[in-house]
SEKOLVEX-152083 format. One record per atom (N, C-alpha, C): residue number from 1; x negated, y negated, z negated. Coordinates in Angstrom, 1 decimal, always signed. Each point is the difference from the previous one (the first is absolute). Example, Ala and Ser with C-alpha at 12.3 -4.5 7.8 and 13.67 -1.06 7.14 Angstrom:
(1, (-13.2, +5.7, -7.8))
(1, (+0.9, -1.2, +0.0))
(1, (-0.9, -1.2, +0.0))
(2, (+0.4, -1.1, +0.7))
(2, (-0.9, -1.1, +0.0))
(2, (+0.8, -1.1, -0.8))
END
This chain:
(1, (-80.0, -0.5, -22.5))
(1, (+0.1, -0.3, -1.4))
(1, (+0.6, +1.1, -0.8))
(2, (+0.0, +1.2, +0.5))
(2, (+0.4, +1.2, -0.7))
(2, (-1.0, +1.0, +0.2))
(3, (-0.2, +0.9, -1.0))
(3, (-0.9, +1.1, +0.1))
(3, (+0.7, +1.3, +0.4))
(4, (-0.7, +1.1, +0.0))
(4, (+0.5, +1.2, +0.4))
(4, (+1.2, +0.5, -0.8))
(5, (+0.2, -0.5, -1.2))
(5, (+1.1, +0.3, -0.8))
(5, (+1.1, -1.0, +0.0))
(6, (-0.1, -1.0, +0.9))
(6, (+0.9, -1.1, +0.2))
(6, (+0.0, -0.9, -1.2))
(7, (-1.0, +0.0, -0.8))
(7, (-0.2, -1.0, -1.0))
(7, (-0.5, -1.3, +0.6))
(8, (+0.4, -1.1, -0.5))
(8, (-0.4, -1.3, +0.5))
(8, (-1.5, -0.3, -0.5))
(9, (-0.8, -0.4, +0.9))
(9, (-1.5, +0.0, -0.2))
(9, (-0.4, -1.4, -0.5))
(10, (+0.9, -0.9, -0.2))
(10, (-0.4, -1.4, -0.5))
(10, (-0.6, +0.2, -1.4))
(11, (-1.2, -0.4, -0.3))
(11, (-0.6, +0.1, -1.3))
(11, (+0.8, -0.7, -1.1))
(12, (+0.4, +0.6, -1.1))
(12, (+0.8, -0.6, -1.0))
(12, (+1.4, +0.0, +0.2))
(13, (+0.5, +0.5, +1.1))
(13, (+1.5, +0.0, +0.3))
(13, (+0.8, +0.7, -1.1))
(14, (-0.5, +1.1, -0.5))
(14, (+0.8, +0.8, -0.9))
(14, (-0.3, -0.4, -1.5))
(15, (-0.9, -0.9, -0.2))
(15, (-0.5, -0.2, -1.4))
(15, (+1.1, -0.3, -1.0))
(16, (+1.1, -0.8, +0.4))
(16, (+1.0, -0.4, -1.0))
(16, (+1.3, +0.8, +0.2))
(17, (+0.0, +1.1, +0.8))
(17, (+1.2, +0.8, +0.2))
(17, (+0.3, +0.7, -1.2))
(18, (+1.3, -0.1, -0.5))
(18, (+0.5, +0.8, -1.1))
(18, (+0.4, +1.3, +0.5))
(19, (-0.6, +1.1, -0.5))
(19, (+0.3, +1.3, +0.4))
(19, (+1.3, +0.5, -0.6))
(20, (+0.8, +0.6, +0.8))
(20, (+1.3, +0.5, -0.5))
(20, (-0.2, +1.3, -0.8))
(21, (+0.6, +0.2, -1.1))
(21, (-0.2, +1.2, -0.8))
(21, (+0.6, +1.2, +0.7))
(22, (-0.4, +1.2, -0.4))
(22, (+0.6, +1.2, +0.5))
(22, (+1.5, +0.1, -0.2))
(23, (+0.4, -0.5, -1.2))
(23, (+1.5, +0.0, -0.3))
(23, (+0.7, -0.9, +0.9))
(24, (-0.5, -1.2, +0.3))
(24, (+0.6, -0.9, +0.9))
(24, (+0.1, +0.6, +1.4))
(25, (-1.1, +0.6, +0.4))
(25, (+0.0, +0.6, +1.4))
(25, (+1.1, +1.2, +0.0))
(26, (+0.1, +0.7, -1.0))
(26, (+1.0, +1.1, -0.1))
(26, (+1.4, -0.6, +0.1))
(27, (+0.3, -1.1, -0.7))
(27, (+1.3, -0.7, +0.1))
(27, (+0.3, -0.5, +1.4))
(28, (-1.0, -0.5, +0.7))
(28, (+0.1, -0.5, +1.3))
(28, (+0.4, +1.2, +1.0))
(29, (-0.7, +1.1, -0.3))
(29, (+0.2, +1.2, +0.9))
(29, (+1.4, +0.6, -0.1))
(30, (+0.8, -0.4, -1.0))
(30, (+1.4, +0.5, -0.1))
(30, (+0.9, -0.6, +1.1))
(31, (-0.4, -1.1, +0.5))
(31, (+0.8, -0.6, +1.1))
(31, (+0.0, +0.8, +1.2))
(32, (+1.1, +0.3, +0.6))
(32, (+0.1, +0.9, +1.2))
(32, (-0.8, -0.6, +1.2))
(33, (-0.8, +0.8, +0.6))
(33, (-0.8, -0.5, +1.1))
(33, (-0.3, +1.1, +1.0))
(34, (+0.5, -0.1, +1.2))
(34, (-0.2, +1.0, +1.1))
(34, (-1.1, -0.6, +1.0))
(35, (-1.2, +0.6, -0.1))
(35, (-1.1, -0.6, +0.8))
(35, (+0.2, +0.2, +1.5))
(36, (+0.6, +1.2, +0.4))
(36, (+0.3, +0.3, +1.4))
(36, (+1.0, -1.0, +0.5))
(37, (+1.1, -0.3, -0.8))
(37, (+1.0, -1.0, +0.5))
(37, (-0.6, -1.4, +0.0))
(38, (-1.0, -0.2, -0.9))
(38, (-0.7, -1.3, +0.0))
(38, (-0.8, -0.2, +1.2))
(39, (-0.7, +1.0, +0.4))
(39, (-0.8, -0.1, +1.3))
(39, (+0.9, -0.1, +1.2))
(40, (+1.1, +0.7, +0.0))
(40, (+0.9, -0.1, +1.2))
(40, (+0.6, -1.4, +0.1))
(41, (+0.3, -0.6, -1.2))
(41, (+0.6, -1.3, +0.1))
(41, (-1.0, -1.0, +0.5))
(42, (-1.3, +0.2, -0.4))
(42, (-1.0, -1.0, +0.5))
(42, (-0.5, +0.3, +1.4))
(43, (+0.3, +1.3, +0.5))
(43, (-0.5, +0.3, +1.3))
(43, (-1.5, +0.4, +0.0))
(44, (-0.5, +0.6, -1.0))
(44, (-1.4, +0.4, -0.1))
(44, (-0.1, +1.5, -0.2))
(45, (-1.2, +0.5, +0.4))
(45, (-0.2, +1.4, -0.1))
(45, (-0.7, +0.4, -1.3))
(46, (-0.6, -1.0, -0.7))
(46, (-0.7, +0.3, -1.3))
(46, (+0.0, -1.3, -0.8))
(47, (-0.1, +0.2, -1.3))
(47, (-0.1, -1.1, -0.9))
(47, (-1.5, -0.4, -0.2))
(48, (-0.3, -1.2, -0.5))
(48, (-1.3, -0.4, -0.2))
(48, (-0.1, -0.9, -1.2))
(49, (-1.1, +0.2, -0.8))
(49, (-0.1, -0.8, -1.2))
(49, (-1.1, +0.5, -0.9))
(50, (-0.1, -0.6, -1.2))
(50, (-1.0, +0.3, -0.9))
(50, (+0.1, +1.4, -0.5))
(51, (-1.1, +0.7, +0.0))
(51, (-0.1, +1.4, -0.4))
(51, (+0.3, +0.1, -1.5))
(52, (+0.8, +1.1, -0.3))
(52, (+0.3, +0.2, -1.4))
(52, (+1.3, -0.6, -0.4))
(53, (+0.8, -0.6, +0.9))
(53, (+1.2, -0.6, -0.3))
(53, (+1.1, +0.4, +1.0))
(54, (+1.2, +0.1, -0.4))
(54, (+1.1, +0.3, +0.9))
(54, (+0.4, -1.2, +0.8))
(55, (+0.8, +0.2, +1.0))
(55, (+0.5, -1.1, +0.8))
(55, (+0.8, -1.0, -0.8))
(56, (+0.8, +0.5, -1.0))
(56, (+0.8, -0.9, -0.8))
(56, (-0.9, -0.8, -0.9))
(57, (-1.1, +0.6, -0.5))
(57, (-0.9, -0.7, -0.9))
(57, (-0.9, -1.0, +0.8))
(58, (-0.3, +0.3, +1.2))
(58, (-0.8, -0.9, +0.8))
(58, (+0.7, -1.3, +0.3))
(59, (+1.4, +0.1, +0.1))
(59, (+0.8, -1.1, +0.4))
(59, (+0.5, -0.8, -1.3))
(60, (-0.5, +0.4, -1.2))
(60, (+0.6, -0.6, -1.1))
(60, (-1.1, -0.4, -1.1))
(61, (-0.7, +1.1, -0.5))
(61, (-0.9, -0.3, -1.1))
(61, (-1.5, -0.2, +0.4))
(62, (-0.3, +0.1, +1.3))
(62, (-1.4, -0.2, +0.4))
(62, (-0.1, -1.2, +0.9))
(63, (-1.1, -0.8, -0.1))
(63, (-0.3, -1.1, +0.9))
(63, (-0.3, +0.4, +1.4))
(64, (+0.2, -0.8, +1.0))
(64, (-0.2, +0.3, +1.3))
(64, (-0.7, -1.1, +0.8))
(65, (-0.6, +0.3, +1.1))
(65, (-0.5, -1.0, +0.9))
(65, (+0.5, +0.3, +1.4))
(66, (+0.7, -0.9, +0.7))
(66, (+0.7, +0.4, +1.2))
(66, (-0.3, -1.1, +1.1))
(67, (-0.2, +0.4, +1.2))
(67, (-0.1, -0.9, +1.1))
(67, (+1.4, -0.2, +0.6))
(68, (+0.5, -1.2, -0.1))
(68, (+1.4, -0.2, +0.4))
(68, (+0.1, -0.4, +1.5))
(69, (-1.1, -0.5, +0.5))
(69, (-0.1, -0.4, +1.4))
(69, (-1.4, -0.3, +0.5))
(70, (-0.3, +0.3, +1.2))
(70, (-1.3, -0.2, +0.6))
(70, (+0.0, -0.4, +1.4))
(71, (-0.7, -1.0, +0.4))
(71, (+0.0, -0.4, +1.4))
(71, (-1.3, -0.7, +0.4))
(72, (-0.3, -0.1, +1.3))
(72, (-1.2, -0.7, +0.5))
(72, (-0.2, +0.4, +1.4))
(73, (-0.9, -0.8, +0.7))
(73, (-0.3, +0.3, +1.4))
(73, (+1.1, -0.2, +1.0))
(74, (-0.2, +0.4, +1.2))
(74, (+1.0, -0.2, +1.0))
(74, (+1.1, +1.1, -0.1))
(75, (+1.3, -0.5, -0.1))
(75, (+1.1, +0.9, -0.2))
(75, (+1.1, -0.2, +1.1))
(76, (-0.3, -0.8, +1.0))
(76, (+1.0, -0.2, +1.1))
(76, (+0.0, +1.1, +1.0))
(77, (+0.8, -0.2, +1.0))
(77, (+0.1, +1.1, +1.0))
(77, (-1.3, +0.2, +0.8))
(78, (-0.2, +1.2, +0.5))
(78, (-1.1, +0.3, +0.8))
(78, (-1.3, +0.1, -0.8))
(79, (-1.1, +0.2, +0.7))
(79, (-1.3, +0.2, -0.7))
(79, (-0.9, -1.2, +0.2))
(80, (-0.8, -0.3, -1.0))
(80, (-1.0, -1.1, +0.1))
(80, (-1.2, +0.5, -0.8))
(81, (-1.2, -0.3, +0.5))
(81, (-1.2, +0.4, -0.7))
(81, (-0.5, -1.2, -0.8))
(82, (+0.9, -0.4, -0.9))
(82, (-0.2, -1.2, -0.9))
(82, (-0.4, +0.5, -1.4))
(83, (-1.2, -0.5, -0.5))
(83, (-0.4, +0.4, -1.3))
(83, (+0.7, -1.0, -1.0))
(84, (+0.8, +0.5, -0.9))
(84, (+0.6, -0.9, -1.0))
(84, (-0.9, -0.7, -0.9))
(85, (+0.3, -1.2, -0.3))
(85, (-0.9, -0.8, -0.9))
(85, (+0.6, +0.1, -1.5))
(86, (+1.3, +0.3, +0.0))
(86, (+0.6, +0.1, -1.4))
(86, (+0.9, +1.2, -0.1))
(87, (+0.2, +0.4, -1.2))
(87, (+0.9, +1.1, -0.3))
(87, (+0.7, -0.4, -1.4))
(88, (+1.2, +0.4, -0.1))
(88, (+0.8, -0.4, -1.2))
(88, (+0.7, +1.3, -0.6))
(89, (+0.2, -0.1, -1.3))
(89, (+0.8, +1.0, -0.7))
(89, (+0.7, -0.6, -1.2))
(90, (+1.1, +0.5, -0.3))
(90, (+0.7, -0.3, -1.2))
(90, (+0.0, +1.2, -0.9))
(91, (-0.4, -0.2, -1.2))
(91, (-0.2, +1.0, -1.0))
(91, (+0.7, -0.3, -1.3))
(92, (+0.7, +1.0, -0.5))
(92, (+0.6, -0.2, -1.3))
(92, (-0.5, +1.1, -1.0))
(93, (+0.1, -0.3, -1.3))
(93, (-0.4, +1.0, -1.0))
(93, (+1.1, +0.0, -1.1))
(94, (+0.6, +1.2, -0.2))
(94, (+1.0, +0.1, -1.1))
(94, (-0.8, +0.2, -1.3))
(95, (+0.3, -0.7, -1.0))
(95, (-0.7, +0.0, -1.2))
(95, (+0.9, +0.7, -1.1))
(96, (-0.7, +0.5, -1.0))
(96, (+0.7, +0.6, -1.2))
(96, (-0.6, -0.6, -1.2))
(97, (+0.7, +0.1, -1.2))
(97, (-0.5, -0.5, -1.2))
(97, (-1.4, +0.6, -0.3))
(98, (-1.0, -0.7, -0.4))
(98, (-0.1, -1.4, -0.4))
(98, (-0.8, -0.8, +1.1))
(99, (+0.1, +0.3, +1.2))
(99, (-0.7, -0.7, +1.1))
(99, (+0.6, -1.4, +0.1))
(100, (-0.8, -0.9, +0.6))
(100, (+0.5, -1.4, +0.3))
(100, (-0.3, -0.3, +1.4))
(101, (+0.8, -0.8, +0.6))
(101, (-0.1, -0.3, +1.4))
(101, (-1.3, -0.8, +0.3))
(102, (-0.3, -0.9, -0.9))
(102, (-1.2, -0.9, +0.2))
(102, (-1.2, +0.8, +0.0))
(103, (-0.2, +0.9, -1.0))
(103, (-1.2, +0.8, -0.1))
(103, (-0.1, +1.0, +1.2))
(104, (+1.1, +0.7, +0.3))
(104, (-0.1, +0.9, +1.1))
(104, (-0.3, -0.7, +1.4))
(105, (+0.6, -1.1, +0.2))
(105, (-0.3, -0.8, +1.2))
(105, (-1.4, -0.3, +0.1))
(106, (-0.7, -0.5, -1.1))
(106, (-1.4, -0.3, +0.0))
(106, (-0.8, +1.2, +0.3))
(107, (+0.3, +1.2, -0.7))
(107, (-0.7, +1.2, +0.3))
(107, (+0.1, +0.4, +1.4))
(108, (+1.2, -0.1, +0.6))
(108, (+0.2, +0.4, +1.4))
(108, (-0.9, -0.9, +0.9))
(109, (+0.0, -1.3, -0.2))
(109, (-0.8, -0.9, +0.9))
(109, (-1.5, +0.3, -0.1))
(110, (-0.4, +0.2, -1.2))
(110, (-1.5, +0.2, -0.2))
(110, (-0.4, +1.3, +0.6))
(111, (+0.9, +1.1, -0.1))
(111, (-0.3, +1.3, +0.6))
(111, (+0.0, -0.1, +1.5))
(112, (+1.0, -0.7, +0.6))
(112, (+0.1, -0.1, +1.4))
(112, (-1.2, -0.7, +0.6))
(113, (-0.4, -1.1, -0.6))
(113, (-1.2, -0.7, +0.4))
(113, (-1.3, +0.9, -0.1))
(114, (+0.0, +0.8, -1.0))
(114, (-1.2, +0.9, -0.2))
(114, (-0.2, +1.1, +1.1))
(115, (+1.2, +0.4, +0.6))
(115, (-0.1, +1.1, +0.9))
(115, (+0.0, -0.5, +1.5))
(116, (+0.2, -1.3, +0.2))
(116, (+0.0, -0.6, +1.3))
(116, (-1.4, +0.0, +0.6))
(117, (-0.2, +0.3, +1.2))
(117, (-1.4, +0.0, +0.6))
(117, (-0.4, -1.5, +0.1))
(118, (-1.3, -0.3, +0.1))
(118, (-0.5, -1.3, +0.1))
(118, (+0.6, -0.9, +1.1))
(119, (+0.4, +0.7, +1.1))
(119, (+0.5, -0.7, +1.2))
(119, (+1.4, -0.5, -0.2))
(120, (+0.7, +0.4, -1.1))
(120, (+1.4, -0.3, -0.1))
(120, (+0.2, -1.0, -1.1))
(121, (+0.8, -1.1, +0.2))
(121, (+0.3, -0.9, -1.0))
(121, (+1.4, +0.3, -0.5))
(122, (+0.1, +0.1, -1.3))
(122, (+1.2, +0.4, -0.7))
(122, (+0.7, -1.3, -0.6))
(123, (+1.3, -0.1, +0.3))
(123, (+0.8, -1.1, -0.6))
(123, (+1.3, +0.6, -0.6))
(124, (+0.2, -0.2, -1.3))
(124, (+1.1, +0.6, -0.7))
(124, (+1.0, -1.1, -0.4))
(125, (+1.2, +0.1, +0.4))
(125, (+1.1, -1.0, -0.5))
(125, (+0.9, +0.7, -0.9))
(126, (+0.2, -0.5, -1.2))
(126, (+0.9, +0.6, -1.0))
(126, (+1.4, -0.5, +0.3))
(127, (+1.0, +0.9, -0.1))
(127, (+1.4, -0.4, +0.1))
(127, (+0.6, -0.2, -1.3))
(128, (+0.3, +1.1, -0.7))
(128, (+0.6, -0.2, -1.3))
(128, (-0.2, +1.4, -0.8))
(129, (+0.2, -0.1, -1.3))
(129, (-0.1, +1.2, -0.8))
(129, (+1.1, +0.1, -1.0))
(130, (+0.4, +1.2, -0.3))
(130, (+1.0, +0.3, -1.1))
(130, (-0.6, +0.9, -1.0))
(131, (+0.2, -0.3, -1.3))
(131, (-0.6, +0.8, -1.0))
(131, (+0.8, +1.2, -0.4))
(132, (-0.7, +1.1, -0.3))
(132, (+0.8, +1.3, -0.4))
(132, (+0.4, -0.1, -1.4))
(133, (+1.2, +0.6, -0.3))
(133, (+0.5, +0.1, -1.3))
(133, (+0.6, +1.4, -0.2))
(134, (+0.2, +0.4, -1.2))
(134, (+0.7, +1.3, -0.3))
(134, (+0.8, -0.2, -1.4))
(135, (+1.2, +0.6, +0.0))
(135, (+0.8, -0.1, -1.2))
(135, (-0.1, +1.3, -0.8))
(136, (-0.4, +0.0, -1.3))
(136, (+0.0, +1.2, -0.8))
(136, (+1.3, +0.7, +0.0))
(137, (+0.0, +1.3, +0.2))
(137, (+1.3, +0.8, +0.0))
(137, (+0.4, +0.3, -1.4))
(138, (-0.8, -0.3, -1.0))
(138, (+0.5, +0.2, -1.4))
(138, (+0.5, -1.3, -0.6))
(139, (+0.1, -1.0, +0.8))
(139, (+0.5, -1.3, -0.6))
(139, (+1.5, +0.0, -0.1))
(140, (+0.5, -0.9, -0.9))
(140, (+1.5, +0.0, -0.2))
(140, (+0.7, -0.4, +1.3))
(141, (-0.4, -1.0, +0.7))
(141, (+0.7, -0.4, +1.2))
(141, (+0.1, +1.2, +1.0))
(142, (-1.1, +0.7, +0.2))
(142, (+0.0, +1.1, +0.9))
(142, (+0.9, +1.1, -0.4))
(143, (+0.0, +0.3, -1.3))
(143, (+0.9, +1.1, -0.5))
(143, (+1.4, -0.4, +0.1))
(144, (+0.3, -1.3, -0.2))
(144, (+1.4, -0.5, +0.1))
(144, (+0.5, +0.1, +1.5))
(145, (-0.9, -0.4, +0.9))
(145, (+0.3, +0.1, +1.4))
(145, (+0.2, +1.5, +0.4))
(146, (-0.8, +0.9, -0.5))
(146, (+0.1, +1.4, +0.3))
(146, (+1.4, +0.5, -0.5))
(147, (+0.3, -0.4, -1.2))
(147, (+1.3, +0.4, -0.5))
(147, (+1.2, -0.5, +0.8))
(148, (-0.1, -1.2, +0.5))
(148, (+1.1, -0.6, +0.8))
(148, (+0.1, +0.7, +1.3))
(149, (-1.1, +0.3, +0.6))
(149, (+0.0, +0.7, +1.3))
(149, (+0.6, +1.4, -0.1))
(150, (-0.4, +0.7, -1.1))
(150, (+0.5, +1.4, -0.3))
(150, (+1.5, -0.1, -0.2))
(151, (+0.4, -1.0, -0.8))
(151, (+1.5, -0.1, -0.3))
(151, (+0.8, -0.2, +1.3))
(152, (-0.6, -0.8, +1.0))
(152, (+0.7, -0.4, +1.2))
(152, (+0.0, +1.1, +1.0))
(153, (-1.2, +0.7, +0.2))
(153, (-0.1, +0.9, +1.1))
(153, (+0.0, +1.5, -0.4))
(154, (+0.0, +0.2, -1.3))
(154, (+0.1, +1.4, -0.5))
(154, (-1.3, +0.8, +0.0))
(155, (-1.1, -0.7, +0.3))
(155, (-1.3, +0.7, +0.0))
(155, (-1.1, -0.9, -0.6))
(156, (-0.9, +0.6, -0.7))
(156, (-1.1, -0.7, -0.6))
(156, (-1.0, -0.5, +1.1))
(157, (-0.2, -1.3, +0.0))
(157, (-0.9, -0.5, +1.1))
(157, (-1.5, +0.4, -0.3))
(158, (-0.7, +0.2, +1.1))
(158, (-1.4, +0.3, +0.0))
(158, (-0.8, -1.3, +0.1))
(159, (-0.9, -0.3, -0.9))
(159, (-0.8, -1.2, +0.1))
(159, (-1.0, +0.1, +1.2))
(160, (+0.0, -1.0, +0.8))
(160, (-0.9, +0.0, +1.2))
(160, (-0.7, -1.3, +0.1))
(161, (-1.1, +0.1, +0.7))
(161, (-0.8, -1.2, +0.3))
(161, (+0.1, -0.3, +1.5))
(162, (+0.1, -1.3, +0.3))
(162, (+0.2, -0.3, +1.4))
(162, (-1.2, -0.8, +0.6))
(163, (-0.3, +0.3, +1.3))
(163, (-1.1, -0.7, +0.6))
(163, (+0.4, -1.3, +0.7))
(164, (+1.2, -0.5, -0.2))
(164, (+0.5, -1.2, +0.6))
(164, (-0.6, -1.2, -0.7))
(165, (+0.3, -1.2, +0.6))
(165, (-0.5, -1.2, -0.6))
(165, (+1.1, -0.9, -0.4))
(166, (+0.1, -0.3, -1.3))
(166, (+1.0, -0.9, -0.6))
(166, (-0.8, -0.9, -1.0))
(167, (-0.8, -1.0, +0.6))
(167, (-0.9, -0.8, -0.8))
(167, (+0.6, -0.7, -1.2))
(168, (+1.3, -0.3, +0.1))
(168, (+0.6, -0.8, -1.1))
(168, (+0.1, +0.8, -1.3))
(169, (-0.1, +1.3, +0.1))
(169, (+0.0, +0.9, -1.2))
(169, (-1.2, -0.3, -0.8))
(170, (-1.1, -0.1, +0.6))
(170, (-1.3, -0.4, -0.7))
(170, (+0.1, -1.4, -0.5))
(171, (+0.7, -0.9, +0.7))
(171, (+0.1, -1.4, -0.5))
(171, (+0.9, +0.0, -1.3))
(172, (+1.0, +0.8, +0.0))
(172, (+0.8, +0.0, -1.2))
(172, (-0.8, +0.5, -1.2))
(173, (-0.8, +1.0, +0.2))
(173, (-0.9, +0.5, -1.1))
(173, (-1.0, -1.0, -0.4))
(174, (-0.6, -0.7, +0.9))
(174, (-1.1, -1.0, -0.3))
(174, (+0.6, -1.2, -0.7))
(175, (+1.1, -0.6, +0.5))
(175, (+0.5, -1.2, -0.5))
(175, (+1.0, +0.2, -1.2))
(176, (+0.7, +1.1, +0.0))
(176, (+1.1, +0.2, -1.0))
(176, (-0.4, +1.1, -1.0))
(177, (-1.0, +0.8, +0.3))
(177, (-0.3, +1.1, -0.8))
(177, (+1.0, +1.1, +0.0))
(178, (+0.7, +0.1, +1.1))
(178, (+1.1, +1.0, +0.1))
(178, (-0.3, +1.1, +1.0))
(179, (+0.3, +1.2, -0.4))
(179, (-0.1, +1.1, +0.9))
(179, (+1.3, +0.1, +0.8))
(180, (+0.0, +0.5, +1.2))
(180, (+1.2, +0.1, +0.9))
(180, (+0.3, +1.5, +0.2))
(181, (+1.2, +0.3, +0.0))
(181, (+0.5, +1.4, +0.4))
(181, (+0.7, -0.1, +1.3))
(182, (-0.5, +0.6, +1.0))
(182, (+0.6, -0.1, +1.4))
(182, (+0.9, +1.2, +0.2))
(183, (+1.2, -0.3, +0.5))
(183, (+1.0, +1.0, +0.3))
(183, (+0.0, +0.2, +1.5))
(184, (+0.0, +1.3, +0.4))
(184, (+0.1, +0.3, +1.4))
(184, (+1.4, +0.7, +0.3))
(185, (+0.8, -0.8, +0.7))
(185, (+1.4, +0.5, +0.4))
(185, (+0.0, +0.6, +1.4))
(186, (-0.9, -0.5, +0.8))
(186, (+0.0, +0.4, +1.4))
(186, (-0.6, +1.4, +0.2))
(187, (+0.3, +0.5, +1.2))
(187, (-0.5, +1.3, +0.4))
(187, (-1.0, -0.1, +1.1))
(188, (-0.9, +1.0, +0.2))
(188, (-0.9, -0.1, +1.2))
(188, (+0.7, -0.2, +1.3))
(189, (+1.2, +0.6, +0.1))
(189, (+0.8, -0.1, +1.2))
(189, (+0.6, -1.4, +0.2))
(190, (-0.2, -0.9, -0.9))
(190, (+0.5, -1.4, +0.1))
(190, (-0.9, -0.8, +0.9))
(191, (-1.2, +0.5, +0.3))
(191, (-0.9, -0.7, +0.9))
(191, (-0.3, -1.4, -0.4))
(192, (-0.5, -0.1, -1.2))
(192, (-0.3, -1.4, -0.6))
(192, (-0.9, -0.8, +0.9))
(193, (+0.4, -1.2, +0.2))
(193, (-0.8, -1.0, +0.8))
(193, (+0.0, +0.2, +1.5))
(194, (+0.7, +1.0, +0.5))
(194, (+0.1, +0.3, +1.4))
(194, (+1.2, -0.7, +0.6))
(195, (+0.0, -0.1, +1.4))
(195, (+1.1, -0.7, +0.6))
(195, (+1.4, +0.6, -0.3))
(196, (+0.1, +1.3, -0.3))
(196, (+1.2, +0.7, -0.3))
(196, (+0.1, +0.3, -1.5))
(197, (-0.5, -0.9, -0.8))
(197, (+0.1, +0.2, -1.5))
(197, (+1.5, +0.1, -0.4))
(198, (+0.3, +0.9, -1.0))
(198, (+1.3, +0.1, -0.5))
(198, (+0.0, +0.3, -1.5))
(199, (+1.2, +0.0, -0.6))
(199, (+0.1, +0.4, -1.4))
(199, (+1.4, +0.7, -0.1))
(200, (-0.1, +1.2, -0.6))
(200, (+1.2, +0.9, +0.0))
(200, (+1.1, -0.6, -1.0))
(201, (+1.2, +0.0, +0.4))
(201, (+1.1, -0.5, -0.8))
(201, (+0.2, +0.7, -1.3))
(202, (-0.3, +1.3, +0.0))
(202, (+0.1, +0.8, -1.2))
(202, (-1.0, -0.4, -1.0))
(203, (-1.2, -0.5, +0.4))
(203, (-1.0, -0.6, -0.9))
(203, (+0.5, -1.4, -0.5))
(204, (+0.6, -0.7, +1.0))
(204, (+0.4, -1.4, -0.3))
(204, (+1.0, +0.0, -1.2))
(205, (+0.9, +0.9, +0.1))
(205, (+1.1, +0.1, -1.0))
(205, (-0.5, +0.3, -1.4))
(206, (-1.2, +0.7, -0.1))
(206, (-0.6, +0.4, -1.3))
(206, (-1.1, -1.0, -0.4))
(207, (-0.4, -0.9, +0.9))
(207, (-1.2, -0.7, -0.3))
(207, (+0.1, -0.9, -1.3))
(208, (+1.1, -0.6, -0.3))
(208, (+0.1, -0.9, -1.1))
(208, (+0.2, +0.8, -1.3))
(209, (+0.3, +1.2, +0.0))
(209, (+0.3, +0.8, -1.2))
(209, (-1.2, +0.1, -1.0))
(210, (-1.2, +0.3, +0.6))
(210, (-1.1, +0.1, -1.0))
(210, (-0.3, -1.3, -0.7))
(211, (+0.2, -1.1, +0.7))
(211, (-0.3, -1.3, -0.6))
(211, (+1.0, -0.3, -1.1))
(212, (+1.3, +0.4, +0.3))
(212, (+1.0, -0.2, -1.0))
(212, (-0.3, +0.8, -1.3))
(213, (-0.5, +1.3, +0.2))
(213, (-0.3, +0.8, -1.1))
(213, (-1.2, -0.6, -0.8))
(214, (-1.0, -0.5, +0.8))
(214, (-1.2, -0.7, -0.7))
(214, (+0.5, -1.2, -0.8))
(215, (+0.9, -0.8, +0.5))
(215, (+0.4, -1.2, -0.7))
(215, (+0.7, +0.4, -1.3))
(216, (+0.8, +1.1, +0.0))
(216, (+0.6, +0.5, -1.2))
(216, (-1.1, +0.4, -1.0))
(217, (-1.0, +0.8, +0.5))
(217, (-1.1, +0.5, -0.8))
(217, (-0.7, -1.2, -0.7))
(218, (-0.3, -1.0, +0.7))
(218, (-0.8, -1.1, -0.6))
(218, (+0.9, -0.9, -0.9))
(219, (+1.3, +0.0, +0.3))
(219, (+0.9, -0.8, -1.0))
(219, (+0.1, +0.8, -1.3))
(220, (+0.0, +1.3, +0.1))
(220, (+0.0, +0.8, -1.3))
(220, (-1.3, -0.2, -0.7))
(221, (-1.1, +0.1, +0.7))
(221, (-1.3, -0.1, -0.5))
(221, (-0.2, -1.4, -0.7))
(222, (+0.4, -1.0, +0.7))
(222, (-0.1, -1.4, -0.6))
(222, (+0.9, -0.1, -1.2))
(223, (+1.2, +0.6, +0.0))
(223, (+0.9, -0.1, -1.2))
(223, (-0.7, +0.7, -1.2))
(224, (-0.7, +1.1, +0.2))
(224, (-0.6, +0.7, -1.1))
(224, (-1.2, -0.8, -0.5))
(225, (-0.7, -0.7, +0.9))
(225, (-1.2, -0.8, -0.5))
(225, (+0.6, -1.2, -0.8))
(226, (+1.0, -0.6, +0.5))
(226, (+0.6, -1.1, -0.8))
(226, (+0.5, +0.4, -1.3))
(227, (+0.6, +1.2, -0.1))
(227, (+0.5, +0.4, -1.3))
(227, (-1.1, +0.3, -0.9))
(228, (-1.1, +0.6, +0.4))
(228, (-1.1, +0.3, -0.8))
(228, (-0.7, -1.3, -0.5))
END
């Protein structure tokens, strides 16, 4: 389901993708990234992904299709000349604005059925989908958050996009009409979601300060609005 340039071959997959502007890509590129250290950490000899994009961009601003697990046939000890009757795979797709999980899931199933040989029966079970969202970096909440982070840590933060899944952010936007600003206090070395996950005390002591600054900012802002 990928071509020679590692583009996803599902018809219509990229139709709704919002392309990131050159200025936004330049801003993303300001974030420090050592590709050799990245490969060493992953234990790989080369990176792989969509042609024309960096490793950082592939994991943030571009959609993906990944096989998370695959199994079938005889997998026990020893050898058996058994022809498997079934094979299974778990597949996930990371989406970007303005893709929707329902549409992409349908496109995937239709494409998978179309490429299956006549001798194969295809059954697709849907698990769940999270919708992609993005917060404008020129918005008042983002600028306030940026100011608070700079005041706390002494450096202007670089706006980044993440490839993780936090579906409730899309729910906030859909039901409340509110954009979310996500703060990242952890470091790569904190090993998020792993058995030895940790959080540095030096970050913990500073964690509440940006929110304190933000609360002051909004109290001032609301006072000005009430006065006017």
